[in-house]
Residue, then its C-alpha position, 0 to 999 in steps of 0.5 A: m499473479l504468480k506464474q511458473s516456468f516450464a521444465p528445461i528442454a535438454n538432453n545429454h548432448i546440448q552444447i547451447l542453452i537459450l534462456g528466456s525470462l519467464p513464459g508469457d500467458k499464452s505459453i502458460q495457457e498452451g504449456e509450450y515455450y514461445a506459444h504466442p503466434q506473434n513471437r518469432f522464436w520458432k520462425l527463427i529456428k525454422l529459418i536458421f536450421n532450414s526446417t519444414d513447417f513444424k506440424s507439432y510442438s514435439e517437432k519444434l523441440e526435436t529440431l532444437l535437440i538435434n542441433q544440440i540446443g537446450l531451452w529454459d528460463v531464468c525464472a522458476q517463478a515470479n509475480r507478473k501481471g500480463s506477459m510483459d517482461i517489465a512487469i516481472v517482480e519477486e522472481e525466484p530463479n531456476n537452479l541453473a548452477q545445478f543444470l550447468t553441472d549436469h550438462p558439462q558439455l554445454h559451452t554457450i549460453i544465449f539470452n533471448g533478450q535483455k530482461a533474461h540477461q538482467l535477471f541472470k546477472k541479478h541471481f548468478k555469476r558468469t563462469e569462465y567455462h561458458q560463452y555468453y551472448i545477449l540476443p535481441s528478444t523474439s517477443p512481439a514487444n520487440a517490434q524494432y527488430s524485423l524477422e530478417k534482422l533477428y535472423k542475422e543476429w541469431e544465425t551468427i551465434l547458433k551456426k557458429d560451430 
């Protein structure tokens, strides 16, 4: 089944870009990044930036942008049965080269899990202008990582500056 990514979350001030692979079915249904209630992405963002409970999706996005963080996926579209990253086939990448050109102040690219990194490597080359980090996936499928363990890894990179 063909599934599509969302538009990037970005402004002219982002310095960090977090890349996922492709939105899961719940996210596609809701039209929001990381909408599955068991995905720990927004819980991590809340903890790392000492945010209060998010009352809306726009508050979540605002927290990212205030902290100069953008959000997108490596895949523009792909065939995938269900929501598992391992089921992604026949993917077409987003135009990340143009995105990076349009955001020259961006210096750090974070992959939310191994699959996002693998897809990036398949379609793009790293540049000398960016730092790259592969962080453990926030997906509920990555059960070996507790929220506390994810926090330690993600916080180190997101609070680096």
